[in-house]
Each structure stands twice: as structure tokens, then as C-alpha cells.
C-alpha positions as CSV (number, residue, x, y, z in Angstrom):
1,M,-17.1,9.6,13.7
2,R,-13.7,10.8,14.7
3,S,-12.7,14.0,13.0
4,Y,-9.7,16.0,12.1
5,T,-9.5,19.7,11.4
6,V,-7.9,21.7,8.7
7,S,-7.4,25.2,10.2
8,L,-6.8,28.3,8.3
9,P,-5.7,31.8,9.3
10,T,-9.1,33.1,8.3
11,K,-11.5,30.1,8.9
12,V,-11.9,27.6,11.7
13,A,-13.1,24.1,10.8
14,M,-15.6,22.2,12.9
15,A,-14.6,21.1,16.4
16,A,-15.4,17.7,18.0
17,A,-14.5,15.8,21.1
18,M,-11.8,13.9,19.2
19,T,-10.6,16.8,17.1
20,V,-6.9,17.4,16.9
21,W,-5.8,20.9,15.9
22,C,-3.0,21.6,13.6
23,A,-3.7,25.3,13.7
24,S,-2.1,28.3,12.3
25,P,-3.0,31.0,14.9
26,L,-1.7,34.5,14.9
27,L,1.1,34.6,17.5
28,S,-0.5,36.9,20.1
29,Q,1.2,35.5,23.2
30,R,3.6,37.8,25.0
31,G,7.3,37.3,25.0
32,L,7.7,35.4,21.7
33,P,9.9,37.6,19.5
34,E,12.6,34.9,19.6
35,R,10.2,32.3,18.4
36,Q,8.9,34.6,15.8
37,R,12.4,35.2,14.5
38,A,13.1,31.5,14.5
39,K,10.0,30.8,12.5
40,K,10.8,33.6,10.0
41,S,14.3,32.2,9.6
42,L,13.0,28.7,9.0
43,S,10.4,30.0,6.6
44,V,13.1,31.8,4.6
45,R,15.2,28.6,4.4
46,L,12.3,26.4,3.4
47,A,11.2,28.9,0.8
48,A,14.7,28.8,-0.7
49,V,14.6,25.0,-0.9
50,L,11.2,24.9,-2.6
51,G,12.4,27.6,-5.0
52,R,14.8,25.1,-6.5
53,A,11.8,23.0,-7.6
54,E,9.8,25.9,-8.7
55,K,12.6,27.0,-11.0
56,L,12.3,23.7,-12.8
57,G,8.6,24.4,-13.5
58,V,7.3,22.2,-10.7
59,H,4.1,23.2,-8.8
60,C,4.6,22.8,-5.1
61,G,2.4,22.7,-2.0
62,A,3.9,22.4,1.5
63,R,3.0,22.8,5.1
64,V,4.9,22.3,8.3
65,V,3.4,22.2,11.8
66,D,4.8,21.8,15.3
67,L,3.1,18.7,16.6
68,K,3.1,19.7,20.3
69,S,2.0,23.4,20.0
70,K,-0.1,22.8,16.9
71,A,1.3,26.0,15.4
72,E,2.0,26.4,11.8
73,L,5.7,26.9,11.1
74,Y,5.6,27.2,7.3
75,S,3.1,27.0,4.4
76,Y,3.4,27.4,0.7
77,H,0.3,27.0,-1.5
78,D,-0.8,24.5,1.1
79,R,-4.4,24.6,-0.2
80,R,-3.3,23.9,-3.8
81,P,-4.9,20.7,-5.1
82,L,-2.2,18.4,-6.3
83,R,-1.8,14.8,-7.2
84,P,-0.6,13.0,-4.1
85,A,0.7,9.7,-5.6
86,S,1.2,7.3,-2.8
87,N,0.6,9.9,-0.1
88,M,-3.0,8.8,-0.7
89,K,-2.1,5.7,1.3
90,I,-1.8,7.9,4.5
91,L,-5.6,8.5,4.3
92,T,-6.3,4.8,3.4
93,A,-4.3,3.6,6.4
94,I,-6.1,5.9,8.8
95,H,-9.4,4.9,7.4
96,A,-8.6,1.2,7.8
97,L,-7.3,1.6,11.3
98,E,-10.5,3.4,12.3
99,T,-13.0,1.2,10.4
100,L,-11.4,-2.2,11.1
101,G,-9.6,-1.3,14.4
102,P,-5.9,-1.8,15.3
103,E,-6.6,-5.3,16.7
104,Y,-8.6,-6.4,13.6
105,R,-7.8,-9.8,12.1
106,F,-8.8,-10.9,8.6
107,Q,-10.6,-14.3,8.7
108,T,-10.7,-16.9,5.9
109,R,-13.0,-19.7,6.8
110,F,-12.6,-23.3,5.4
111,Q,-15.9,-25.1,5.8
112,L,-17.3,-28.6,5.1
113,V,-20.8,-29.0,3.7
114,G,-22.9,-31.6,1.9
115,K,-22.6,-35.2,0.8
116,P,-20.3,-35.9,-1.0
117,A,-18.1,-33.5,1.0
118,V,-17.6,-30.1,-0.4
119,L,-14.9,-27.7,0.8
120,V,-16.2,-24.1,1.0
121,V,-13.6,-21.3,1.3
122,V,-15.2,-18.1,2.6
123,S,-13.2,-14.9,1.9
124,G,-12.4,-12.4,4.6
125,G,-10.7,-10.1,2.2
126,D,-7.2,-11.1,3.4
127,P,-4.5,-9.4,1.3
128,S,-1.6,-11.1,3.1
129,F,-1.2,-14.3,1.1
130,T,2.2,-13.4,-0.1
131,S,5.8,-14.2,0.7
132,E,6.3,-10.4,1.1
133,I,4.6,-10.8,4.5
134,E,6.0,-13.2,7.1
135,G,3.9,-16.3,7.2
136,G,1.7,-15.1,4.4
137,L,1.8,-18.4,2.5
138,S,1.3,-20.6,5.5
139,V,-2.4,-20.8,4.8
140,F,-2.2,-23.9,2.7
141,T,0.2,-25.7,5.0
142,N,-1.9,-24.9,8.1
143,L,-5.1,-26.0,6.3
144,A,-3.6,-29.3,5.3
145,E,-2.3,-30.0,8.8
146,S,-5.7,-29.2,10.2
147,L,-7.5,-31.5,7.7
148,R,-5.1,-34.4,8.4
149,K,-5.7,-34.0,12.2
150,A,-9.4,-34.2,11.6
151,G,-9.0,-37.3,9.4
152,R,-10.3,-35.5,6.3
153,T,-8.3,-36.7,3.2
154,S,-10.7,-36.0,0.4
155,F,-13.5,-33.7,-0.9
156,P,-15.1,-35.7,-3.7
157,G,-17.8,-33.0,-4.0
158,G,-15.2,-30.4,-5.0
159,Y,-14.7,-27.0,-3.7
160,V,-16.2,-23.5,-3.8
161,L,-14.6,-20.0,-3.4
162,E,-17.3,-17.8,-1.8
163,A,-17.2,-14.0,-1.6
164,P,-20.7,-12.6,-2.2
165,A,-19.8,-9.0,-1.0
166,W,-16.9,-8.6,-3.5
167,T,-18.4,-7.1,-6.6
168,G,-17.4,-4.8,-9.5
169,P,-14.1,-4.5,-11.3
170,A,-10.8,-5.9,-10.0
171,R,-9.0,-2.5,-10.4
172,P,-10.2,1.0,-9.8
173,P,-11.9,2.3,-12.9
174,S,-9.7,5.4,-12.7
175,W,-6.5,3.5,-13.2
176,P,-4.8,4.0,-16.6
177,K,-4.6,0.7,-18.5
178,R,-0.9,1.2,-19.1
179,H,-0.3,0.1,-15.5
180,F,-2.3,-3.2,-15.7
181,W,0.7,-5.4,-16.7
182,R,3.0,-3.9,-14.1
183,R,3.3,-5.5,-10.7
184,Y,2.1,-2.3,-9.0
185,G,-1.0,-2.4,-11.1
186,A,-2.1,-5.9,-10.4
187,A,-5.8,-6.8,-10.0
188,T,-7.3,-7.2,-6.6
189,G,-9.7,-10.0,-5.6
190,A,-11.4,-11.8,-2.7
191,F,-8.9,-14.5,-3.2
192,A,-5.4,-13.5,-4.4
193,L,-1.9,-14.9,-4.0
194,E,1.3,-12.8,-4.1
195,E,-0.6,-9.5,-4.3
196,G,-2.6,-10.5,-7.4
197,C,0.5,-11.9,-9.2
198,L,2.1,-15.1,-10.3
199,A,5.4,-15.5,-8.4
200,L,8.4,-17.2,-10.0
201,R,11.9,-17.9,-8.6
202,L,14.7,-17.4,-11.1
203,N,17.7,-19.4,-10.0
204,P,20.9,-19.6,-12.2
205,E,22.1,-22.6,-10.1
206,G,19.0,-24.5,-11.2
207,R,20.1,-24.3,-14.8
208,L,18.9,-26.8,-17.4
209,R,20.6,-27.0,-20.8
210,G,22.0,-23.5,-20.5
211,A,18.7,-22.0,-19.3
212,C,18.0,-20.3,-16.0
213,G,16.0,-22.4,-13.5
214,V,12.4,-21.2,-13.1
215,E,10.2,-22.3,-10.2
216,F,6.6,-21.3,-9.6
217,L,5.5,-20.3,-6.1
218,P,4.0,-22.4,-4.6
219,S,6.2,-25.0,-6.3
220,C,3.3,-27.4,-6.8
221,L,1.8,-25.1,-9.5
222,D,1.9,-26.9,-12.9
223,L,1.5,-24.2,-15.5
224,A,2.3,-24.5,-19.2
225,V,5.6,-22.8,-20.1
226,K,6.7,-21.6,-23.5
227,G,10.3,-20.5,-24.2
228,S,13.2,-20.1,-21.7
229,I,15.5,-17.5,-20.1
230,Q,19.0,-18.2,-21.2
231,L,22.0,-17.8,-18.9
232,T,24.7,-15.3,-19.9
233,G,28.1,-14.5,-18.5
234,D,27.7,-10.9,-19.3
235,P,26.4,-9.0,-16.2
236,K,25.3,-6.0,-18.4
237,N,22.8,-8.2,-20.3
238,G,22.0,-10.4,-17.3
239,A,18.7,-8.7,-16.5
240,L,17.3,-8.5,-20.0
241,Y,14.5,-11.0,-19.7
242,H,10.8,-11.1,-20.2
243,I,8.0,-13.0,-18.4
244,G,4.4,-12.7,-19.6
245,W,1.2,-14.5,-20.3
246,G,0.4,-16.3,-23.6
247,A,-2.8,-17.9,-24.9
248,G,-4.6,-20.3,-22.6
249,G,-2.7,-19.3,-19.5
250,T,0.7,-20.2,-20.8
251,V,3.7,-18.5,-19.2
252,K,6.0,-17.1,-21.8
253,L,9.8,-16.8,-21.1
254,S,12.5,-15.1,-23.1
255,G,15.7,-13.1,-22.7
256,H,18.8,-13.6,-20.5
257,Y,19.8,-13.9,-16.8
258,Y,23.3,-13.4,-15.4
259,S,24.9,-16.8,-14.6
260,G,26.8,-15.3,-11.7
261,G,23.7,-13.6,-10.2
262,R,21.7,-14.6,-7.2
263,A,18.3,-16.3,-7.2
264,R,15.4,-13.8,-7.2
265,I,11.7,-13.8,-7.0
266,V,9.8,-12.1,-9.9
267,R,6.1,-11.3,-9.9
268,I,3.8,-10.7,-12.9
269,P,0.1,-9.7,-12.6
270,A,-2.3,-12.6,-12.9
271,P,-5.1,-12.2,-15.4
272,D,-7.4,-13.9,-13.0
273,P,-6.2,-13.9,-9.3
274,D,-9.1,-16.0,-8.1
275,A,-8.3,-18.8,-10.7
276,L,-4.6,-18.7,-9.6
277,F,-5.6,-19.0,-6.0
278,A,-7.9,-21.9,-6.8
279,E,-5.2,-23.8,-8.6
280,A,-2.7,-23.2,-5.8
281,L,-5.3,-24.4,-3.3
282,R,-5.9,-27.6,-5.3
283,C,-2.3,-28.4,-5.9
284,S,-1.1,-27.6,-2.4
285,L,-3.7,-30.0,-0.9
286,D,-3.0,-32.6,-3.5
287,S,0.8,-32.5,-2.8
288,R,0.0,-33.2,0.9
289,G,-2.2,-36.2,0.1
290,I,-5.6,-34.5,0.3
291,E,-7.8,-35.0,-2.8
292,L,-9.9,-32.1,-4.0
293,G,-12.7,-32.5,-6.5
294,P,-13.4,-30.0,-9.3
295,R,-14.3,-26.4,-8.6
296,R,-18.0,-25.6,-8.3
297,G,-20.0,-22.5,-8.9
298,A,-22.0,-22.6,-5.6
299,A,-22.1,-24.6,-2.4
300,P,-24.9,-27.0,-1.7
301,E,-27.5,-26.2,0.9
302,G,-27.0,-27.6,4.4
303,E,-25.3,-27.1,7.7
304,R,-21.6,-26.2,7.5
305,D,-18.8,-27.3,9.8
306,L,-15.8,-25.1,10.3
307,L,-12.6,-27.1,9.4
308,Y,-10.0,-24.4,9.7
309,L,-10.0,-20.6,10.4
310,H,-7.0,-18.7,9.0
311,R,-6.5,-15.3,10.8
312,T,-4.1,-12.5,9.8
313,P,-3.6,-9.4,11.9
314,L,-4.1,-5.9,10.3
315,K,-0.7,-4.6,11.5
316,P,1.6,-6.4,8.9
317,V,-0.8,-5.4,6.1
318,I,-0.6,-1.7,7.1
319,E,3.2,-2.0,7.3
320,R,3.4,-3.6,3.9
321,M,1.2,-0.9,2.4
322,L,3.2,2.0,3.9
323,V,6.8,0.8,4.2
324,D,6.9,-0.8,0.8
325,S,4.1,1.3,-0.8
326,S,2.0,-1.6,-1.9
327,N,-0.8,-0.5,-4.1
328,F,-2.4,-3.9,-3.8
329,Q,-2.7,-3.8,0.0
330,A,-4.1,-0.3,-0.2
331,E,-6.9,-1.2,-2.7
332,M,-7.7,-4.4,-0.8
333,L,-8.0,-2.4,2.4
334,L,-10.3,0.1,0.7
335,R,-12.6,-2.8,-0.4
336,Q,-12.5,-4.6,2.9
337,C,-13.4,-1.5,4.9
338,A,-16.6,-1.2,2.8
339,A,-17.3,-4.9,3.5
340,K,-16.8,-4.3,7.3
341,L,-19.4,-1.6,7.1
342,G,-21.9,-4.0,5.6
343,L,-21.6,-2.6,2.1
344,A,-20.5,-4.0,-1.2
345,A,-16.7,-4.6,-1.3
346,S,-16.4,-2.6,-4.5
347,F,-14.1,0.2,-5.5
348,E,-17.1,2.5,-6.0
349,T,-18.3,2.0,-2.4
350,G,-14.8,2.0,-1.0
351,V,-13.9,5.3,-2.6
352,Q,-17.2,6.9,-1.4
353,Q,-16.5,5.9,2.2
354,L,-12.9,7.2,2.0
355,R,-14.2,10.6,0.7
356,R,-16.9,10.7,3.3
357,R,-14.4,10.1,6.1
358,F,-12.2,13.0,5.3
359,A,-14.7,15.5,4.0
360,V,-14.9,18.0,6.8
361,E,-15.9,21.7,7.0
362,G,-13.2,24.0,5.7
363,V,-11.9,21.6,3.1
364,A,-12.7,22.5,-0.5
365,A,-14.0,19.7,-2.7
366,Q,-11.0,20.1,-5.1
367,E,-8.6,19.5,-2.1
368,L,-10.1,16.0,-1.6
369,E,-10.6,14.4,-5.0
370,I,-10.3,10.7,-4.3
371,H,-10.5,8.0,-7.0
372,D,-8.6,5.1,-5.4
373,G,-6.9,4.0,-2.2
374,S,-3.3,3.8,-3.4
375,G,-2.8,7.1,-5.3
376,L,-2.1,5.5,-8.7
377,A,-5.1,7.3,-10.3
378,D,-4.1,10.4,-12.2
379,K,-7.3,12.2,-11.1
380,N,-6.6,12.1,-7.4
381,R,-6.1,15.5,-5.8
382,L,-5.1,16.4,-2.2
383,S,-3.7,19.5,-0.6
384,A,-0.7,19.7,1.7
385,A,-3.0,21.2,4.3
386,V,-5.2,18.2,4.3
387,I,-2.3,15.8,4.5
388,A,-0.6,17.7,7.3
389,S,-3.8,17.9,9.3
390,V,-4.6,14.2,8.9
391,L,-1.0,13.4,10.1
392,C,-1.5,15.6,13.1
393,Y,-4.7,13.8,14.0
394,A,-3.2,10.3,13.4
395,A,-0.3,10.9,15.7
396,R,-2.6,11.5,18.7
397,A,-5.2,8.9,17.8
398,K,-5.5,5.6,19.8
399,F,-3.8,3.9,16.9
400,G,-1.1,6.6,16.6
401,R,1.8,4.5,17.6
402,L,0.9,1.7,15.2
403,F,0.4,4.2,12.3
404,V,3.6,6.2,12.9
405,G,5.6,3.0,13.4
406,S,4.3,1.6,10.2
407,L,5.8,4.4,8.1
408,P,9.2,4.1,6.4
409,Q,12.0,5.2,8.6
410,S,14.8,7.4,7.2
411,S,17.9,5.4,6.1
412,I,16.5,2.3,7.7
413,S,13.4,0.9,6.0
414,G,11.2,0.7,3.0
415,T,11.2,3.5,0.5
416,L,13.3,5.7,2.8
417,K,16.1,3.1,3.2
418,R,18.4,5.0,1.0
419,R,17.3,8.5,1.9
420,L,17.9,11.0,4.7
421,G,21.0,9.4,6.2
422,G,23.7,10.8,8.5
423,D,22.3,12.7,11.5
424,L,18.8,12.2,10.1
425,R,19.0,8.4,10.2
426,G,15.9,7.2,12.1
427,A,14.7,10.7,12.8
428,V,12.1,10.7,10.0
429,R,9.0,8.6,9.6
430,A,7.3,9.5,6.3
431,K,5.4,8.3,3.2
432,T,7.0,8.8,-0.2
433,G,5.0,9.1,-3.4
434,Y,5.8,8.9,-7.1
435,I,3.9,8.6,-10.3
436,A,4.6,10.3,-13.7
437,G,4.6,14.0,-13.0
438,T,4.2,13.7,-9.3
439,S,6.5,13.4,-6.3
440,A,5.6,13.6,-2.6
441,L,7.0,13.2,0.9
442,S,4.9,13.7,4.0
443,G,5.3,12.6,7.6
444,Y,7.1,13.4,10.9
445,V,10.6,14.5,11.7
446,R,12.2,14.5,15.2
447,T,14.4,17.6,15.1
448,R,17.9,18.0,16.5
449,S,16.4,20.0,19.4
450,G,14.0,17.1,20.3
451,K,10.8,18.5,18.9
452,T,8.5,16.7,16.5
453,C,7.2,18.4,13.3
454,V,4.6,17.3,10.8
455,F,5.4,18.1,7.2
456,A,3.7,17.6,3.9
457,I,5.3,18.2,0.5
458,L,3.5,17.7,-2.8
459,M,5.1,18.3,-6.2
460,N,3.4,18.2,-9.6
461,W,4.8,18.9,-13.1
462,S,4.1,18.5,-16.8
463,K,7.3,19.8,-18.2
464,K,9.6,17.3,-19.8
465,G,13.0,16.8,-18.4
466,V,12.1,17.1,-14.7
467,S,14.0,14.5,-12.7
468,N,12.3,12.9,-9.7
469,R,15.8,12.1,-8.4
470,E,16.4,15.9,-8.2
471,L,13.0,16.5,-6.5
472,K,13.7,13.9,-3.9
473,R,16.9,15.8,-3.1
474,V,14.8,18.9,-2.7
475,Q,12.4,17.1,-0.4
476,D,15.3,15.8,1.7
477,S,16.9,19.2,1.9
478,F,13.5,20.6,3.0
479,V,13.3,18.0,5.8
480,S,16.9,18.6,6.8
481,E,16.3,22.3,7.3
482,I,13.4,21.5,9.7
483,F,15.6,19.0,11.5
484,E,18.5,21.5,11.9
485,H,16.7,24.8,12.5
486,F,13.6,24.1,14.6
């Protein structure tokens, strides 16, 4: 197994052929007083920046490393165990790239078996069936075209969704239930559309009797609807609407939408992602002239013929997880990694494998408390030293270019699109993180002098009145100091 190293001034972690050092050696080389002074100057500046957060009652941990020389430039409580929020996705991404491989493709098999004909859909744990990923919803269109070319227009024996390795709960047991009805807390599953959600397009131009037009995605879905979202000419009240689930799978609508606004897509967590996928499969084929019998619990015995193989590369899934901080993609990858290892695709097994991957000598247990793959669990703990060391390793790994290129880019993409602008535009690739009482930013910065630094910043607090907006400004100032002064 490839390994990374967390190096300390007083302890050296295990070395291996693939080890990458992000060390903090004593500067014993000759002729380095200028470098030492520069390091001291940078340390003073960074300490002053973090001091702004500490004065607010925020507990910080930080580490900065020169990627080329592997020398520590700054550390502050870098072994302190802190909630990482979505910085946990850094570990999950690396684990997925190692376990699955950069060229990996998710494979969903559509097979024919039995008489009368039964369609069997075998899951490959593909999390990309979403309009958020280019071509993500092409699976049904491509399937229908393949079936028509083969002359197959009906499956009177029905259909089966098959995923024997996918066991256990649909969400990490450590997730607080308050998140379950938020999009970012949607359930995972072997078959899931729109990241475990029902997607609806709200279109004020599609109005009907004063109500906002509402279209399900895919449009063939025929779900019962109760209520409506009324149009209003008041832009201040134009986003006060509610979409939820009622009894028997009814979609409940209420509130107002601005009549002068643009169409937008809204997603609400599905109570049963597999059932929603099944209905979308049935109606998508039916709308294209292919009849599908009722859903079955199990496929009949017999030889199977492959009708269509849907393949999705890993790269856009990693990008979606890191750039847009998708919890769904992270948790699906965690489960699929376990399945790839021949284990149960459960959260219990996935978390065990993630812990095992990053548990190396020199890392205290409390610095590596992992309870999910996304960072939403309150019990997660990482240290800035662990994150910085993992980032150093990843930059030099075979998949380094893919990993670094999948991180949000300052003032350009994802969760950094509106941060770190000006001269810093494009100079930073980093993962953000935020949950209640937690803010984080870790990644790489290309300095004005052309050097590359690795940095990790974790911030936790319990005091009321602390603003994440202010802490993001502190983080941006921290990175700016590195950019300007190293």
C-alpha cells in the first residue's frame, strides 16, 4: 500500500518506497540565515492572521509546507484534532483514486434473462446519474437506442434492480438527522438519480392559472402533486416557496416564486432513491415505445445476455465531489471503494477502509477519527498535520495532476469562485469546508515568486456569534500572506 508520512520535529514516521515527505527538519544547512529570516517573518505574519480568529474564541490548527523542499514553513497546533468538515473529502478522493484507479469507469449493466423476457439492471455504484455532471442523464436515452437497434421493444417479464453488495443504511449512521431533508444530506443507494434527490424545474414562463410551472426531471415522471407555487411580482418574496413529500409519495408545493425570475432546478431528497430510479427507468423506456413489465424482487435463473453497458469515468465524479463539495459523491465513492475491494458496499466497511488507509505510524488515533466520507458527521476529527501531509503525498502521486486539477480554483470555479481574487486568481487550488462550528481551507498555493506551498487550516468553535464569513476572510488573508511573502 502506498503511504504518506506525517513528520514531526521529534518523531519520524515510517518510510516506504512510495513515501513523500512533508518534513519539518531543523535547518542545519550552511548559509541559510536569509531563508531562516524569511521563514520567521512569514511565521509572524501568519500567527497574526490566525490571532484574529483566536480572539473570537475559535480553536485553530494550521500547517504550511514548501512542496519542493518539503520543509515546514509554519505550524500552529497542527496536531490538534479538529472537525474537518468537507476537508474530509480530500482523504476520500485520494482513497478513491488509489483504490479504483484514475482510469476507472463505473459500469451499469443492462441484461436480458428468461422467458418471458426480464430486464436486469446490475449496479456498478455509479453516482453520476445527475444533470450536474455532463451526460449524467444520458443513461436512459442510450439504453433505449440500444434496445431499439437490437429490436427489443418489450420486457413482459418485468425488470429487476440488482445490487447484492450494497447493504446497510442509506446514510452514514453518524449523520445528524437534522440534515436528512436537506439536499446535502440525501440518501445514497446502488441506484440513485440526481444525487439521491427528486429534481424539479421551476419555470415562471410555464405558468398555469397564476401558478409557477413545475416540471419533474426526467419529464416523463408522473408523480402526484398537491398544492402549487404561486407567482408574485415582488422579488423580495419570490423565493419563499416550499417543496416536500406528503403521504403516499405525493409532492407538496406551496409558497411564491418571482414572476420575473429565471427558470431554476430544485432538488429535494428522495425518501427511496431506488424506487425513484425504478420509476424513471420505466417511464423513460415507455415514453420511447419500450414496454416494461412490473418490477420484480429477483431475476429468474438462466443465461444472461448483455443488452447495454453504461460506463462513466471516475474523473467527473471526483471533480463534482471536490469542486462543488458534493456529499453524495463522497459517500457513494466510499461505498464503491469497499465494493471494489470485494467487501460489502456499506458505510461501516467503507469507513473502516478509509481509516485503515491513512492510519500510519506517528499519527495519533484522535487525529484520524473518521465517521463518513464527506465530513458532515460531527464526530469526525483530523489534524492540520495529517491533511498537509496527505496533500504533499497526493501532489507527487501518479494521479497527482488529476487530483490537484479537480480542486476548486481561486476566483474561477466551485466553492472558491468568489474567493481569493485579484493577483490570487487561479493561483490557489484548495478544498473548502463548512458545517456548524467548523470552517476549513486546505490545498496548494502558487506564490508570487513561483514556489508551491501546501497549507491546511482547520477552525472549530462553539461560541455563539462567530461568523463563518469572517473566518473565510481570515483564511483568505492567511493564504494571501503565503502568496506574497514566500
